N, C-alpha and C positions, 0 to 999 in steps of 0.2 A: 515546506510548511509543516510537514509531519514532525520533524525533529523539534520545531518550536512548540508544537502542541504537547509533545512529551515533556519538554522542559517547563511548560507552563505551570504544572502543579508544584513542581519544585520551587519555581519562582515565587509562588504565593507564600510558601513557607519562609522564603528569604525576606519577603516584604513584612511578614508578621514579626520577624526578629530584627528588622531595621531599626537603627537608632537615630536617624535623621532623614529629612526630606531628600537631601542629596543622595543618600544611600538608596532610597526607594527609586529615585530618578535613574540611578545607574543600573539598577536591576531591570527596570522597564525598558531602558534604552538598548538592552541586549537583543530585543526584538526589532528587526529592521522595519523601516517605514518607507523604503525607496520604491519607486514605480518600476515594475518589471518590463514594461514595453513602451513604445512610442505612443504619444497621444494620451490625453487624460481629461478628466472632468472634475472640476471643483464645485462645491455647492455651499449654500448658506441660506438660512431663514425660511420664510414662508413663500408660497407662490400666490400672488394676488394681493389684495388689500390686507390691512391689518386684521380684518374680521375673518380672513380665510383660515381654514383648518388644514389646507393642503401644504405639506412640507416639501422643500426642495430635495431632501435626501432620497425618498423613494423614486423620484423622477431621475435623479442622477444615477442611482443604482441600476435602474432599467436601461437607461441610456448607455451606461458603461457596458452592460451585458450584451446589448444588441450591436453596438458599434465597436466592441472589442478594444476599448481604451481603458487606461488605468484609473482607479479610484482608490482613495485612501482606505476605504472600508475593507478592501481585499488584501491589505498588507498584514504581516504578522503582528505588528505593533497595535493596529486597530483591533484585530481579532482578540488580542490579549486584553486590551483596555476596555473592550465591550463586554467581557465576561462578568456576570453579576457577582461571582465569588471574588474576582479580582477587585472590582469596585468596592465591595463591602470590606475587604481586607485593607485596602488603602485607606478608606475612611476610618476604619477602626484603629489602625496603627497611628495615623496622623493625629487623630483625636486624642489618643492616649499620650503621645509625645507632647502635644501642646497643653494638655491639662497638667502634665508634670512640670511644664515651664511656667505655670501660674495662670493660664487662661481658664475661663469658665468653660463648662461643657458645650454650651451653645456657641461660644466664640471658637472653640477648637473644632467643632463640627463644620462651622462656616469656612474655616481655613482649609479643612480637608477637601471640601467641595471645590473651593477656589484652586487648590493644588491640582485637582483633576481637570477642571474645565476653564479656569481663568477668571479673573476679576478685572474688568476694564479700568477700574479706579486705581489699581496697583501700578507702580512704576515698572517699566519693561524688564528691568533686571531682577525683579522679584520672582521667586518660584511659584507665586500664586497669581501672577499677571497672565494676561491672555497670551503674551509671547513666551513666558517662562513656565507655564503649567505643563502638565504631562501631554495633553492633547495639542497644546500650542507648539511644543518642540517636535512632536510627531508630524504635525502639519508642515512645519518649516523644513524638516528633513524630506518630506514627500515632495514639496514644491521645488526644492533645490535639486531633486533627482530627475525632474521631468525633462522631456525633450519632444520636439515636434509641436503640433497645435494643441492648445489647452482650451477646453470649453468651460463655460461657467453656467451653472444651473442656479437661478435665483432671479427674483424680480424686485426685491426691496431689502437687499442685504445691508446690514449695519456696518459702518466703517469701524466700529468698536469691537467687532467680533473677529473670529479667526481669519475669515477671508480677507477682510480689510486690513487687519493689523499684522497678519503673518504671511498668508499665502500670496497675496498680490505683490507685496514688497519683495518677497523671495523670488517670485516668478520674474519680476522685472530685472532682477540681478542675475538671472539664469540665462547665459548666452546661448543655450541650446534650445530655448523656446522661441519659435518663430511667430506665433500668433497667440493672443490671449483674448478670449471672448470675441473672436472675429476681428480684433483690432491689431494693427502692427505694433510690435514691441517698441521700436524707436519712438513712435508717436506717443505711446503711453508713458514712456520714460520721461519725455519732455514735460508732459502734464504733471506727472508725479513730482518732479523736481520743483516745479513752479507752485503747485497748489495742493500737493498731497494726494491721498487716495480717494477723497470724497467725490471729485468730478469724474474719476475713472469708473466707479461702480456702475453708474447708469449706462456707460458705453459698453462695458463687457457683459452686462445683463440684457442688452437689447435683443440678441438672438433668442434668448429664452422667452422674453416677453412676447415676441412675435410668434414663437412656436406654440406657446400656451394659448394664445388667442385663436389659433387655428383649430384648437380642440384636442382634448385628451379623452381617454375612455377608462372607465373603472369597471373592474370585473364583477361577475355576479355576486350579490351580497356585499358589495363594497370591498371585495378582496382583490388586491393587486391592481396594477396600472398597465394599460396598453397604449403605446405611443404610435400614432399613425405615421405613414411615410412623410407627410407634410411637416411633422415635427422635426425629423432629422434634416430635411431640406432647409429649414430655417437656420440650421447651424452650418450650412455650406457643405453638407455631406451629400454624396450621390445617393438619392433615395432609392434608386433601382437595386442597390445592393441589399436592401432590406426586404425580406419576404412578407412582412406584415402589411396587409391591405385591409383597411377598415370599411366594410359595407355596414349598413344598418343591421347588425346581428343581435338577435334576442339574447338578453342577459348582459350585454355591454351597455353601460350607462354613460352617455357623453357628459363631460364636465368642463366647465370653464369658469375659473374664479373671477374673471373680469366681467362676466355677463350680468345683465340686470336680474334682480331677484324675480323668481316666478316663471322664468323662461328657460326651457331646457334646450340646449344647442343640439342640432342634428349634425350628422356627419356631413362633410363638405360634398357638394355636388358640382359637377362641371357643367357650365352652360352649353347648350347646343351650339354648334358652329354658326357663326354669324349673328348670334343673339347675345345680348348683354343683360346682366342682372339689373332689374329695375331698382331704383332707389326709393324705398317705401316712404322715406321721410318727405318726399316731394308731393305725396298724395294724401298726407294726413290733414285732418280738419283744423281750422283755426280754433284757438282755445275757447272753450265755452259752447261750441256748436255741437249739435247732435249728429252722430254719424248714422247714415242709413244702413240697412242690412246689406245692400249691394256694395256700398263703399267699404263697409266693415269686412266683407269677404275678400275684396280686392286688397285691402291693406294687410289682412292676415296672411294672404298669399304672398304679398310683397315682403312682409316681415320674415316669413319662412324662407323665401328665396335668398334674402340677405344673409340669414344665418347659415344656410346651406352652402353659400358661396364664400363664407368666411368674412363677409363685410360686417364686422362687429359694430363699427362706428355708425353705419347707416341704421342698423337695427336698434342700437341704443338711442339714437336720435328719434326714431319713430316711437319707441316706448315712452320716451319723455313727453312727446307731444300727445300720445294717447292718454297719459296721466292727466293732461289738462282738459280732456274731453269728458262729458258727462256719461259717455258710454264706455269709458276706458276700462272699467273693471270687467265688463263682459268681454271686451275685445282681448284684454290680456289673458283672460281665462281661455278664450277660444284659441288664441295664439299658442299658449302653452300646450293645450290639448292637441292642436294640429301638429306641432313640432314633435311632441312626444309620440304621437301615433306614427308619424313618418319614421321615427327612429326604431319603434318596436315592431315594424313590419319586417319580420325576419326573412332572410333568403337562405332556406335550409340547404340549398345545394352548394353553398360556399362554406369552406372550412372555418371553424372558429379559431381566432388567433390564440396562442398560448399566453396566459397571464401569469405574472410572477408576484409573489408576496413581497411587499416592502420589507426590507431587512429590519429585524427586531433590534432596537437600540436601547440603551439605558435611558429611562425616563428622567425628566428634569427633577432635580432635587428641589424641595419646597423653599430652600433658602436662597436659590438662585432667582434671577429676574428673567429667565429665558422662557418661562411658561412650559407647556407640554412639548414633548419632542426631545431631541438630543441637545443637551445644554451646550456642548462644545460648538454648535453651529448657530 
């Protein structure tokens, strides 16, 4: 990696002097994008519903760090393309080239952004398409180099971005990959040949959806992510190999993009032997009926137990029924307070897990439709 870092500044100068998009592409391609080891994680989009602000990328980065698998972010190509000075120089050179060809400044800038991150409306052979852009070709090279099991971090990935248009097709053609998103490659190939990538995305994202619903933790002040053992277990990994155990530690905030608004999820708790977690949805009042203080306390306790055991569906059902009750606002407030208090009761004798900062990536250009975050994903 060191020799590529030394060459990086020289490469920026070469890009400044380039006379075509093809020449820029050749300069960038000198930085390899192959995976260095067995196993990998791919990622795309947001985690949770469209209103979520949690991106898949920081989860994938932390997952790769803890499980020691490859991720494109750690390749020399990604490191080069993520440098702000490189991005600025590519945009500047391409904009100048296109203005000289007769495009307006606005059109030329848009072409430069598409050359970096891809435009799903462009044909696949175009250097500004998702497949032919700089990040698209890097992703193809990365996916073609993978071997062993490949995990997918995402819950609502678009079939028109890099994962769907580039990485999954490349992975399915890679004979050295034995599993993709927990699914067998032969089975996915059959689906892909019949119906394309759209029906494959929900299948390969299933482990991530299950993992996220079990809970994540955000570091103090919203800095960094901590993934509990249960997260890795959802991907079929032996959770015993991970040293991170998440008790209710002060400073760590549990997050779940799928949970109902106003309720903070607690860390999972294991029921006592011989006991089962009560389903709070079975004890909620009929719509329109007032809930007594005694019933309220029982239901809040049941709601808390459901969240602690990871039974998100039962808790969501209860919250919906509470919304139909005239005492729902009070109960929801009490539920939120109870769960939060349970989480904030720190165990000072237990070591605090190490948190990591999500990697800093180039922010989306205003001319793209990808919103905030990394446009390429």
